[in-house]
N, C-alpha and C positions, 0 to 999 in steps of 0.2 A: 602263830609266830615260825615265818621262814628259816630253810634252814641256812644257815651259815655256811661259806666254804672254806677250807683250812686257811687257806692265808687270812680270811677275817680273822678265824680263833687267834691264829698268831698272830694277829698283830694287836689283838685285845687282851691276850695274856702277859706282851711286850713290858718291858722294865719300864720302856720311854715311850708310849702313847703320845696321839696328835688327833685324840678325841676332841669331836666338836658336835654339837646339837641342833636337830631341824627341829624349828617349831612349826606345826601347819594347823591352822582352824579353819573350821568350811562353814555355809550353814548347809543346814541339814537338807534343805531341798538344792545343792551342790550349788544354786546359784554366786555363791562367792567366795574364793577363798583367799587368805590371807597367809603366808609366810614369811617367816626369818629364822635369823639363823646366830649362835652366839656366840660363830667368829668371827673376825676383824674386817673380812673382805664376804662381799657373796657370794655362794654356792651352788653354782646347778648339779642338781639331784633329781635322776627319772625324768629330766623332761624340764626342768623345773626350776626356775629360780631362787632361793632364800635370799630377802635380801637382808643385810649384817643392820643387826639391834641390838639394845642396852637390854637382851633378854635372858634369863637363866630360868631355872627351878629347883622345889626344893627336894627333899628327900620322897622316893615312893612309895606311898601307904598300902598296906595290903592289909586284908579282912583276913574274918578269920581259916577260911580256907585255901590262905596262900595267894588269892589273887589281889591283882592290883587293882584298886580300888580309889585311890585319889594323887595328885600331884599339885604343889602350888605352882604358878608358873610368877616370875615376876617380871614385869616389864615397862619401861619409860619409852615412852612412844610423843613424839610434837608431832600433831599435826595429823594423826595416823588417820585412817578412815578406820580404821578396824577396831579402836581404844574409843574413839567416836559412838560406831554403833553396839560397841557392848556397853556402854556408859548409859544408854537409854535404857537397860536392862529389856530386851527385845523379846516378845512372846515367842519368837521362833528359838528353836533349838542351832544352839552352836556347838559344833564337834571341835576336840584340840586333838593333836597327834603331836609325840616328841620323837625324832627320830635320833638313835646314835650312831654318829657316822665317823671313818678317820681320814682323815687329810691324807693320804697317801693312797688309803681305797676309797676314791667318790662318789663309787656305783653302787656297794654294799654298803646297808645297814642294816641294826637294829631296833625294832622295836620298842623304846621305853613305856608309853603309855599310848593308848586312847579314849577317850571319854567325852563325856558332856561337860561342855562349861556351864556350873553352878552358878556361879558370881562373882563378880567385878569390885574390887577397893581399890 
């Protein structure tokens, strides 16, 4: 986990937060990447564009060592290549990353989750 700047920590602890989340999916071989945001408009983060989408997540689940183990991601896409690909239950490993950023500090983020996609419903 990356160290956060004091301004990021202050925003995280502020009474009025403007958080948004970024969702990055990619094939393990790096040949394809899909990026989405829960924000109502596209977001630029570290040189990549995250497309606004109807996407959110459930609570983070932890294992007995208090390590992040699972998270459920909910999304509704219409004619989206990532959804079509995942629906085919590919043999290749697909990874997911959830990043929390603040609208006021768009170039700083905090990883919420990184792990493999285990299923699509």
